[in-house]
VEXDREN-2710 file (C-alpha; in Angstrom, 1 decimal):
% VEXDREN-2710
k/r/px/py/pz
1/MET/-52.5/72.9/-20.8
2/LYS/-56.1/73.9/-21.5
3/HIS/-55.4/74.4/-25.3
4/ILE/-53.5/71.2/-25.5
5/SER/-56.2/69.4/-24.0
6/VAL/-59.0/71.0/-26.6
7/ILE/-56.4/69.8/-29.6
8/LEU/-56.1/66.4/-28.3
9/THR/-60.1/66.0/-28.1
10/LEU/-60.6/67.4/-31.4
11/ILE/-58.0/64.9/-33.1
12/LEU/-59.9/62.4/-31.3
13/CYS/-63.3/63.2/-32.6
14/ILE/-62.0/64.0/-36.2
15/TYR/-60.1/60.3/-36.3
16/ASN/-63.1/58.8/-34.9
17/VAL/-65.3/59.8/-37.8
18/ASN/-62.9/58.9/-40.5
19/ALA/-63.6/55.2/-40.9
20/GLN/-61.1/53.2/-43.1
21/ASN/-63.9/53.1/-46.0
22/SER/-66.9/55.1/-46.8
23/ILE/-70.3/53.6/-47.5
24/PRO/-73.9/54.6/-48.1
25/GLN/-74.9/52.7/-44.9
26/GLU/-72.3/54.6/-43.0
27/THR/-74.7/56.9/-41.4
28/SER/-77.0/54.4/-40.3
29/ILE/-74.2/52.0/-39.1
30/ASP/-73.0/55.3/-37.7
31/SER/-76.2/55.4/-35.3
32/ILE/-75.8/52.4/-33.6
33/PHE/-72.7/53.4/-32.2
34/SER/-73.7/56.9/-31.2
35/ASP/-73.2/56.3/-27.5
36/TRP/-69.5/55.1/-28.2
37/ASN/-68.4/57.8/-30.1
38/LYS/-66.9/60.1/-27.9
39/PRO/-63.7/60.9/-26.7
40/GLU/-64.6/60.6/-23.0
41/THR/-65.9/57.0/-23.2
42/PRO/-64.4/53.7/-24.3
43/GLY/-66.0/52.3/-26.9
44/GLY/-64.6/49.7/-29.8
45/ALA/-63.7/48.9/-33.3
46/LEU/-65.9/47.2/-36.1
47/GLY/-65.2/45.7/-39.3
48/ILE/-67.6/44.7/-41.7
49/ILE/-66.7/42.1/-44.2
50/LYS/-68.7/41.2/-47.7
51/ASP/-67.5/38.8/-50.5
52/GLY/-63.9/39.1/-49.4
53/LYS/-63.8/42.6/-48.8
54/LEU/-63.5/45.0/-45.7
55/ILE/-66.0/47.3/-46.7
56/TYR/-66.7/48.9/-43.6
57/ALA/-63.9/49.7/-40.7
58/LYS/-64.0/51.9/-38.0
59/GLY/-62.9/52.9/-34.4
60/TYR/-65.5/54.4/-32.1
61/GLY/-64.6/55.8/-28.5
62/ALA/-61.3/55.6/-26.5
63/ALA/-59.0/52.8/-26.5
64/ASN/-56.9/54.7/-23.7
65/LEU/-59.1/57.0/-21.3
66/GLU/-55.5/58.2/-19.5
67/TYR/-53.8/59.3/-22.8
68/ASN/-56.7/60.1/-25.0
69/ILE/-56.1/57.3/-27.7
70/PRO/-58.9/56.3/-30.2
71/ASN/-59.7/53.2/-30.7
72/SER/-59.3/52.2/-34.4
73/PRO/-59.3/49.1/-36.8
74/GLN/-55.9/48.7/-35.5
75/SER/-56.5/48.8/-31.8
76/VAL/-55.6/45.2/-30.6
77/PHE/-58.6/43.9/-28.2
78/ARG/-58.8/40.6/-25.7
79/ILE/-61.4/38.8/-27.1
80/ALA/-62.6/36.6/-24.4
81/SER/-64.5/33.5/-25.3
82/THR/-64.6/34.5/-28.9
83/SER/-60.8/32.9/-28.6
84/LYS/-62.3/29.6/-28.3
85/GLN/-62.5/29.1/-32.1
86/PHE/-58.8/29.3/-31.9
87/THR/-58.3/27.0/-29.6
88/ALA/-60.1/24.3/-31.4
89/ALA/-58.2/25.1/-34.5
90/CYS/-55.2/24.1/-32.4
91/ILE/-57.0/20.5/-31.6
92/VAL/-58.2/19.9/-35.3
93/LEU/-54.9/21.1/-36.6
94/LEU/-53.1/18.5/-34.3
95/SER/-56.0/15.4/-35.2
96/GLN/-55.0/16.4/-39.2
97/GLN/-51.1/15.8/-38.1
98/GLY/-52.2/12.5/-36.5
99/LYS/-50.8/13.6/-33.0
100/LEU/-54.2/13.0/-31.3
101/SER/-57.5/11.8/-32.2
102/LEU/-61.0/13.7/-31.4
103/GLY/-62.0/10.6/-29.7
104/ASP/-59.2/10.2/-27.1
105/LYS/-60.2/10.3/-23.9
106/LEU/-59.5/12.8/-21.4
107/ILE/-57.4/10.2/-18.9
108/LYS/-54.8/9.6/-21.9
109/PHE/-53.6/12.9/-20.9
110/PHE/-54.4/13.5/-17.3
111/PRO/-54.0/10.3/-15.1
112/ASP/-54.8/11.7/-12.1
113/PHE/-58.6/12.3/-12.9
114/PRO/-60.6/10.6/-11.0
115/ALA/-62.4/7.6/-13.0
116/TYR/-65.4/9.8/-15.0
117/ALA/-62.2/11.2/-17.1
118/ASN/-62.4/7.6/-19.0
119/ASN/-65.9/8.6/-20.2
120/ILE/-64.6/12.0/-21.4
121/THR/-63.7/12.4/-25.1
122/ILE/-61.7/15.5/-26.7
123/GLN/-65.0/15.9/-28.8
124/HIS/-67.0/16.1/-25.4
125/LEU/-65.0/19.3/-24.4
126/LEU/-65.1/20.9/-28.0
127/ASN/-69.0/20.6/-27.7
128/HIS/-69.4/21.7/-24.0
129/THR/-70.6/18.3/-23.3
130/SER/-68.0/16.9/-20.9
131/GLY/-70.1/17.4/-17.7
132/ILE/-66.7/19.0/-16.2
133/ARG/-67.7/21.8/-14.0
134/ASP/-66.5/25.4/-15.2
135/TYR/-63.2/26.9/-13.4
136/LEU/-64.3/30.6/-13.3
137/SER/-67.4/29.4/-11.0
138/LEU/-65.5/27.1/-9.1
139/ALA/-63.0/30.3/-8.1
140/SER/-65.6/32.4/-7.2
141/LEU/-67.0/29.7/-5.1
142/SER/-64.1/29.1/-3.7
143/GLY/-64.1/33.1/-2.7
144/LEU/-61.9/34.5/-5.2
145/GLU/-62.7/37.9/-6.6
146/ASP/-62.3/39.0/-10.1
147/GLU/-59.0/40.8/-9.5
148/ASP/-57.7/37.9/-7.4
149/HIS/-54.8/36.3/-9.1
150/TYR/-54.1/32.0/-9.4
151/THR/-52.4/30.1/-11.7
152/ASP/-52.6/27.3/-14.4
153/LYS/-51.5/24.8/-11.5
154/THR/-54.5/26.1/-9.1
155/VAL/-57.1/25.4/-12.3
156/MET/-55.8/22.0/-12.6
157/LYS/-56.0/21.3/-8.5
158/TRP/-59.8/22.3/-8.8
159/LEU/-60.6/20.3/-11.6
160/ALA/-58.9/17.1/-10.2
161/ASN/-60.2/17.3/-6.9
162/GLN/-63.9/17.0/-8.6
163/GLU/-65.3/14.2/-7.2
164/GLU/-68.4/14.5/-9.5
165/LEU/-69.4/16.1/-13.1
166/ASN/-72.6/18.4/-13.4
167/PHE/-74.0/15.4/-15.8
168/LYS/-72.9/11.9/-17.6
169/PRO/-70.5/13.0/-20.7
170/GLY/-73.0/13.1/-23.6
171/ASP/-76.4/13.6/-21.8
172/GLU/-76.7/17.5/-21.9
173/TYR/-74.8/21.0/-23.2
174/LEU/-73.7/23.3/-20.5
175/TYR/-70.9/25.8/-21.6
176/SER/-67.7/25.3/-19.8
177/ASN/-64.9/27.5/-19.5
178/SER/-62.9/23.9/-18.0
179/GLY/-63.4/22.4/-21.3
180/TYR/-61.7/24.7/-23.3
181/TRP/-59.0/25.3/-20.8
182/LEU/-58.0/21.6/-20.5
183/LEU/-58.1/21.6/-24.6
184/GLY/-55.0/24.5/-24.4
185/GLN/-53.3/21.8/-21.9
186/ILE/-53.9/18.8/-24.1
187/VAL/-52.1/21.2/-27.1
188/ASN/-48.9/22.1/-24.5
189/LYS/-48.8/17.9/-23.9
190/VAL/-49.1/16.9/-27.6
191/SER/-47.4/19.5/-29.7
192/GLY/-44.3/19.9/-27.1
193/VAL/-44.6/24.0/-26.7
194/SER/-47.0/26.0/-25.1
195/MET/-50.4/26.7/-27.4
196/ALA/-49.4/30.2/-27.5
197/LYS/-46.4/29.2/-29.6
198/TYR/-48.3/26.2/-31.3
199/ALA/-50.8/28.5/-32.8
200/LYS/-48.5/31.5/-33.2
201/GLU/-46.4/28.7/-35.4
202/ASN/-49.9/27.0/-37.2
203/ILE/-52.2/29.6/-37.4
204/PHE/-51.3/33.2/-36.8
205/ASP/-48.2/33.6/-38.8
206/PRO/-49.0/31.6/-41.8
207/LEU/-52.5/33.5/-42.1
208/GLY/-50.3/36.8/-41.6
209/MET/-52.4/37.6/-38.4
210/ASP/-49.2/39.7/-37.1
211/ASN/-50.9/41.4/-34.2
212/THR/-52.7/38.2/-33.0
213/HIS/-51.5/36.2/-30.0
214/PHE/-52.7/33.9/-27.0
215/HIS/-51.5/36.2/-24.3
216/ASN/-50.1/33.3/-21.5
217/ASP/-48.0/36.2/-19.5
218/HIS/-49.6/39.5/-18.6
219/THR/-46.8/41.2/-17.9
220/GLN/-45.8/40.9/-21.6
221/ILE/-46.4/44.6/-23.5
222/VAL/-49.1/44.9/-26.4
223/LYS/-48.7/47.6/-29.0
224/ASN/-52.0/49.2/-29.8
225/ARG/-53.6/47.5/-27.1
226/ALA/-57.1/48.9/-25.7
227/SER/-57.5/49.0/-22.3
228/GLY/-60.9/47.4/-20.7
229/TYR/-63.2/49.7/-18.7
230/SER/-66.3/49.0/-16.7
231/PRO/-68.8/51.7/-15.1
232/SER/-67.9/53.2/-12.0
233/LYS/-70.0/53.6/-9.0
234/GLN/-69.0/56.5/-8.7
235/LYS/-68.8/58.0/-12.3
236/GLY/-67.3/57.6/-15.6
237/TYR/-65.0/54.2/-15.9
238/SER/-62.8/52.5/-14.1
239/ILE/-59.9/49.9/-15.5
240/SER/-61.1/46.6/-15.3
241/MET/-57.8/44.3/-16.7
242/THR/-56.8/40.6/-15.1
243/THR/-53.2/38.8/-13.9
244/LEU/-54.9/35.8/-15.1
245/ASP/-52.6/34.3/-17.4
246/MET/-54.8/31.0/-18.1
247/ILE/-55.7/30.7/-22.3
248/GLY/-57.5/27.9/-24.0
249/ASP/-61.0/29.3/-23.0
250/GLY/-60.3/32.9/-24.0
251/GLY/-56.6/34.9/-23.8
252/VAL/-56.6/35.6/-27.8
253/PHE/-55.5/39.1/-28.7
254/THR/-56.5/40.5/-31.8
255/THR/-57.8/43.1/-34.0
256/VAL/-60.4/43.5/-36.7
257/GLU/-58.0/43.4/-39.6
258/ASP/-56.5/40.4/-38.5
259/LEU/-59.7/38.7/-37.8
260/LYS/-60.8/39.8/-41.3
261/LYS/-57.7/37.5/-42.4
262/TRP/-59.3/34.4/-40.7
263/ASP/-62.7/35.0/-42.0
264/ASP/-60.9/35.1/-45.8
265/ASN/-59.5/31.3/-44.7
266/PHE/-62.8/30.0/-44.2
267/TYR/-63.7/30.4/-48.1
268/ASP/-60.3/30.0/-49.6
269/SER/-59.0/27.0/-47.2
270/LYS/-55.3/28.3/-48.6
271/ILE/-53.4/27.8/-44.9
272/LEU/-56.6/25.6/-43.6
273/ASN/-57.9/23.1/-45.5
274/GLN/-61.6/22.5/-46.3
275/ASP/-61.5/19.1/-44.1
276/PHE/-60.2/21.6/-41.0
277/TRP/-63.3/23.8/-41.7
278/ASN/-65.9/20.8/-42.0
279/LYS/-64.6/19.2/-38.5
280/MET/-64.5/23.0/-37.1
281/THR/-68.3/23.5/-37.7
282/THR/-69.8/20.0/-37.4
283/VAL/-71.9/20.5/-34.6
284/GLY/-72.3/17.7/-31.4
285/THR/-74.7/15.1/-31.0
286/LEU/-75.9/14.1/-27.6
287/ASN/-76.3/10.8/-26.1
288/ASN/-80.0/10.3/-27.4
289/GLY/-79.3/11.3/-31.0
290/GLU/-80.3/15.2/-30.8
291/GLN/-78.0/17.8/-32.1
292/ILE/-77.1/20.9/-30.5
293/THR/-75.9/24.2/-32.3
294/TYR/-72.4/23.8/-30.9
295/ALA/-69.2/22.7/-32.7
296/SER/-65.7/23.7/-32.1
297/GLY/-65.7/26.7/-30.5
298/LEU/-68.1/27.9/-32.6
299/GLY/-72.0/28.4/-32.0
300/ILE/-73.9/27.0/-35.6
301/ASP/-77.8/28.5/-35.9
302/THR/-79.9/30.8/-38.2
303/TYR/-80.8/34.2/-37.7
304/LYS/-84.1/35.3/-39.5
305/GLY/-83.9/32.3/-41.9
306/LEU/-80.0/32.9/-42.6
307/LYS/-77.1/30.2/-41.8
308/THR/-74.6/32.1/-39.0
309/ILE/-71.3/31.1/-37.5
310/GLN/-70.6/32.9/-34.6
311/HIS/-69.3/33.1/-30.9
312/GLY/-69.1/36.1/-28.8
313/GLY/-66.9/36.8/-25.6
314/ALA/-66.9/38.6/-22.2
315/PHE/-64.5/39.2/-19.7
316/VAL/-63.2/41.3/-17.7
317/GLY/-63.2/45.1/-19.3
318/TYR/-63.8/43.4/-22.9
319/ARG/-66.6/42.2/-25.0
320/ALA/-66.5/40.6/-28.6
321/GLU/-68.8/39.1/-31.6
322/MET/-68.0/37.8/-34.6
323/ILE/-70.9/36.8/-36.7
324/ARG/-70.2/34.9/-40.1
325/LEU/-73.3/34.6/-42.6
326/PRO/-71.8/32.1/-45.1
327/GLU/-74.5/31.8/-47.9
328/GLN/-74.4/36.2/-48.5
329/ARG/-70.2/35.8/-47.5
330/PHE/-70.9/38.5/-44.6
331/THR/-69.3/38.8/-41.6
332/VAL/-69.4/41.3/-38.9
333/ILE/-66.7/42.0/-36.2
334/LEU/-67.4/44.1/-33.3
335/LEU/-64.1/44.2/-30.6
336/ALA/-65.4/46.4/-27.4
337/ASN/-63.2/47.7/-24.6
338/ARG/-66.1/48.3/-22.3
339/SER/-68.1/45.6/-20.0
340/ASP/-71.3/47.3/-20.6
341/ALA/-71.4/46.9/-24.4
342/ASN/-73.8/44.5/-26.0
343/PRO/-71.7/43.5/-29.0
344/THR/-73.9/40.3/-30.1
345/ARG/-77.4/42.4/-30.3
346/MET/-75.3/45.5/-32.3
347/ALA/-73.8/43.2/-34.8
348/PHE/-76.9/41.7/-35.5
349/GLN/-78.2/45.5/-36.0
350/VAL/-75.4/46.0/-38.5
351/ALA/-76.3/42.8/-40.0
352/ASP/-80.0/44.1/-40.3
353/ILE/-79.4/47.1/-42.2
354/PHE/-77.0/45.2/-45.0
355/LEU/-79.2/41.9/-45.7
356/LYS/-82.7/43.5/-44.9
357/ASP/-83.9/42.2/-48.2
358/GLU/-82.4/38.8/-47.7
359/PHE/-84.2/37.6/-44.4
360/LYS/-86.2/34.4/-44.9
361/GLU/-88.3/35.3/-41.6
362/ASN/-90.2/37.9/-40.1
363/ASP/-88.2/37.8/-37.3
364/ASN/-88.3/41.4/-35.4
365/ALA/-86.9/40.3/-31.9
366/ALA/-83.3/41.1/-32.6
367/THR/-83.4/44.7/-32.5
368/ASP/-85.0/47.0/-30.0
369/SER/-85.1/50.1/-32.2
370/ASN/-88.5/48.3/-34.2
371/PHE/-89.7/45.9/-32.1
372/THR/-93.5/46.6/-30.8
373/LYS/-96.3/44.5/-29.4
374/GLU/-97.7/44.8/-33.0
375/ASN/-94.7/42.5/-34.5
376/ILE/-96.3/39.4/-32.7
377/LYS/-99.2/37.8/-33.7
378/SER/-100.6/37.9/-30.2
379/ILE/-104.3/37.4/-28.6
380/SER/-106.0/38.9/-26.1
381/LEU/-106.3/37.7/-22.6
382/SER/-108.1/39.5/-19.5
383/LYS/-106.5/40.4/-16.6
384/ASP/-108.2/37.8/-14.7
385/GLN/-107.0/35.0/-17.3
386/LEU/-103.3/36.5/-17.0
387/SER/-103.4/36.6/-13.5
388/ALA/-104.2/32.8/-13.3
389/PHE/-100.7/32.0/-14.4
390/GLU/-99.3/34.4/-11.5
391/GLY/-97.2/32.1/-8.9
392/THR/-93.8/31.4/-7.8
393/TYR/-91.9/28.4/-10.0
394/TRP/-89.1/26.4/-9.4
395/ASN/-86.9/24.4/-12.0
396/ASN/-85.4/21.2/-10.1
397/ASP/-83.1/20.7/-13.1
398/ASP/-81.5/24.0/-13.2
399/LYS/-82.0/25.1/-9.5
400/ILE/-83.7/28.1/-10.3
401/SER/-86.5/29.7/-8.8
402/ARG/-88.9/32.4/-10.9
403/LYS/-91.9/34.6/-10.5
404/LEU/-94.8/35.1/-12.8
405/GLU/-96.7/38.7/-12.2
406/VAL/-99.0/40.5/-13.9
407/ARG/-97.9/44.2/-14.2
408/ASN/-99.9/47.0/-16.2
409/ASP/-102.0/44.3/-17.7
410/THR/-99.0/42.4/-19.1
411/LEU/-97.3/38.9/-17.8
412/HIS/-93.7/39.4/-16.7
413/TYR/-91.1/37.0/-16.2
414/VAL/-89.1/38.0/-13.0
415/ARG/-85.8/36.5/-12.2
416/SER/-84.1/35.9/-9.0
417/ASN/-82.4/39.4/-9.5
418/GLY/-85.9/41.7/-10.0
419/ARG/-85.0/41.8/-13.6
420/THR/-88.5/41.4/-15.7
421/THR/-89.1/40.6/-19.0
422/LYS/-92.7/41.3/-20.4
423/MET/-94.6/38.4/-22.6
424/ILE/-97.2/38.5/-24.7
425/PRO/-99.6/36.0/-25.2
426/ILE/-99.6/34.5/-28.7
427/ALA/-102.4/31.6/-27.6
428/LYS/-104.2/31.0/-24.5
429/ASP/-101.7/29.0/-22.6
430/THR/-98.4/30.3/-24.4
431/PHE/-96.3/33.4/-24.3
432/GLN/-93.3/34.7/-26.6
433/TRP/-91.0/37.1/-24.8
434/PHE/-91.4/40.7/-25.7
435/ILE/-88.0/41.3/-27.0
436/SER/-85.6/38.5/-27.6
437/ASN/-83.0/37.0/-29.7
438/PRO/-83.6/34.4/-30.4
439/THR/-87.3/34.0/-30.3
440/ILE/-88.1/32.3/-26.5
441/ILE/-91.6/30.7/-26.0
442/LEU/-92.9/30.0/-22.6
443/LYS/-95.6/27.4/-22.5
444/PHE/-98.1/26.0/-20.0
445/ASP/-98.8/22.0/-20.2
446/ASP/-102.4/21.0/-19.8
447/SER/-101.6/18.7/-16.7
448/GLY/-103.9/20.6/-14.6
449/SER/-102.3/21.6/-11.0
450/PRO/-99.9/22.0/-10.4
451/LYS/-99.2/25.1/-12.8
452/ASN/-96.0/23.7/-14.7
453/PHE/-94.2/25.5/-17.6
454/SER/-91.4/25.2/-20.1
455/LEU/-89.1/28.2/-21.8
456/ASP/-88.4/26.8/-25.3
457/ILE/-85.0/28.2/-26.8
458/PRO/-83.7/27.7/-30.1
459/GLY/-81.5/24.6/-29.2
460/GLU/-82.5/24.2/-25.6
461/THR/-85.4/23.6/-23.7
462/LEU/-85.8/24.3/-19.9
463/SER/-88.9/22.5/-19.1
464/ASN/-90.5/21.4/-15.4
465/PHE/-91.0/24.7/-13.8
466/ARG/-93.3/23.7/-11.0
467/ALA/-95.3/26.1/-9.1
468/TYR/-94.8/26.0/-5.5
469/MET/-95.7/27.9/-2.1
470/PRO/-92.6/30.2/-1.2
471/MET/-92.0/30.6/2.6
472/ASP/-92.4/34.0/2.8
473/SER/-90.7/34.8/6.3
474/PHE/-88.5/32.1/8.3
475/THR/-88.8/32.3/12.0
476/ASP/-85.5/32.6/13.7
477/ASN/-85.9/28.8/14.8
478/ASP/-86.2/28.1/11.4
479/LEU/-83.0/29.9/10.2
480/LYS/-81.4/28.6/13.0
481/THR/-81.7/24.9/12.2
482/TYR/-79.6/26.0/9.0
483/SER/-76.6/27.6/10.9
484/GLY/-73.3/26.2/10.9
485/ASP/-69.9/25.6/9.2
486/TYR/-70.1/23.3/5.6
487/TYR/-67.0/21.5/4.2
488/ASN/-66.5/21.0/0.6
489/ARG/-63.8/18.9/0.0
490/ASP/-63.5/19.7/-4.1
491/LEU/-62.5/23.1/-3.0
492/ASP/-60.9/22.9/0.4
493/VAL/-63.4/25.9/1.6
494/VAL/-65.9/26.1/4.7
495/TYR/-69.3/27.9/4.3
496/THR/-70.8/29.3/7.4
497/PHE/-74.4/29.9/7.7
498/LYS/-75.0/32.4/10.5
499/THR/-78.1/34.4/11.8
500/GLU/-77.6/38.1/11.7
501/GLY/-80.6/40.1/12.9
502/LYS/-83.8/38.5/11.4
503/GLY/-82.1/37.4/8.4
504/MET/-79.1/34.8/7.7
505/ALA/-75.8/35.4/6.1
506/LEU/-73.3/33.5/4.4
507/TYR/-69.5/33.7/4.7
508/ILE/-67.0/31.9/2.6
509/ASN/-64.0/31.1/4.6
510/GLY/-64.6/33.9/7.4
511/GLU/-65.2/36.6/4.6
512/LEU/-68.6/37.7/4.4
513/ALA/-70.8/37.0/0.9
514/ASP/-73.9/38.5/0.8
515/PRO/-77.4/37.8/2.8
516/ILE/-79.1/34.3/2.4
517/ILE/-82.8/34.7/1.0
518/PRO/-85.0/31.4/2.4
519/ILE/-86.9/30.2/-1.2
520/MET/-88.5/27.2/0.3
521/LYS/-88.2/24.6/3.5
522/ASN/-84.6/23.1/2.9
523/ALA/-83.9/25.4/0.1
524/LEU/-81.8/28.9/0.5
525/THR/-80.6/30.9/-2.1
526/LEU/-77.7/33.7/-2.2
527/ALA/-79.4/35.7/-4.7
528/PRO/-79.7/35.8/-7.5
529/PHE/-77.6/32.7/-8.5
530/MET/-76.8/30.1/-5.8
531/ILE/-79.1/27.9/-4.4
532/PHE/-78.6/25.6/-1.2
533/GLU/-80.5/22.4/-0.8
534/PHE/-80.0/21.0/2.8
535/ASN/-81.2/17.1/3.6
536/GLU/-83.6/16.7/6.2
537/THR/-81.2/16.6/9.1
538/ASN/-79.6/19.9/7.9
539/ASP/-76.1/18.0/8.3
540/ALA/-75.5/18.3/4.6
541/CYS/-76.1/20.5/1.5
542/ILE/-75.6/20.8/-2.3
543/LEU/-75.1/24.0/-3.8
544/SER/-75.8/24.7/-7.5
545/VAL/-75.1/27.5/-9.5
546/GLY/-75.2/28.2/-13.3
547/ARG/-72.4/26.0/-14.6
548/VAL/-71.9/24.0/-11.3
549/LYS/-74.3/21.7/-10.2
550/ASN/-74.6/19.4/-7.0
551/LEU/-71.3/20.4/-5.0
552/LYS/-71.4/18.9/-1.7
553/PHE/-71.0/20.2/1.5
554/VAL/-70.7/18.9/4.7
555/LYS/-71.7/20.0/7.9
556/LYS/-68.2/20.1/10.6
END
């Protein structure tokens, strides 16, 4: 048996060092994935397309750790949210077939929704500007874990029960899996068949994507499937899959080689015409006239001065990224079966190898390997000058608390979970994040006291971070004023705040969640993301967490 194991390991190693194509950049490319190219770890599959040719395709690591099966360009991966472009494609095709209009209102398809559905269009759903709360976040808030099973019927109930939106449709951009799940349900209603069948007959089969499908049955056997994995707390990796059958926001299984066929049609338009692609790549516009960088299941942006069309994905043990630089006819596809992967960063590193002579901007922020303080046009500030910016800041729009601290003569941006980012001064009141893609700028205003800063991220600005004095310690009596059972009708869930020892804990439907941390008077957090804001009498509170805002709870 020992000899057999050795032979299998050798076969895996040999398989992984043989790429589909050999190119001069091979060594540089493989160095990016050196941690994956081991038989005892999961990894992924890479495809590089230039001028319509798959110039490099290779598998790294194991598709299945139990049977020592290696990843390859033919391995089938779940691509999570990278699937959204295929959901959008179904909608755009139905509009071309005259079966729906992108201006149709949500209420037309779901008459049981609250009145706000009269103001939400299909276009809002495509652009993530509908304001509908994210159902994966709602699942977590209702007490469900990643491994729990629920159905489309449950998701529909949650969404139809939501009395309010995160914001007025069209006012803001906020990524929402609910919007794309609803688009999938609309495809079902309008086409008369499941979206899985519609996509197969109208997209995948015509394009010859024979190893691609919407996975709406978790019991379905998938040949050449790469299993999903996550790092184990003990050692090595554990299986990370799902029993959920929802599609629309995700759910596509595919290969590097099939995605190449999808990329081909972007240029030749033989199956899906140019009008189709124009609609797919037209970015959304907010009510105030501001354009966002999101179109229909695709992000439209720039990288080092070059136009990009891309979308990533992350769910259970899978990660994915597909980045197209259309003016260079260059695409990187990276599919991974490990949850600790960062395919976006790695895909851009691959692009750096090939396009370094074509970049129009000297932006080194995307790759860690060549990024140093010297790359930024910085200025010098004394420790005293930096210390003036220290403090705790609250953003009431996004319900987040952040700290700025000086560590080793460098100002750090500190998140609720303790993760920090170094910041380099580029002006007396302006800082650039040390490593980020895209470049992020933190700037203080000149309004005086209290201190106030904004974060400028391309396509988005988070403003109104205002300094406040945190309550370093709550007395037992302070905490007891928040104790009790609080009910939310939208999710039919009870949150119980209990004082335990010198602190407070949260229970969701009787199950312990995590300790509660006081932020300021009438504001508590379940670190690192959940924020509870209580009214003055503490008989009600609102919960905000990422893609869900202002969820109301009333004391029982």
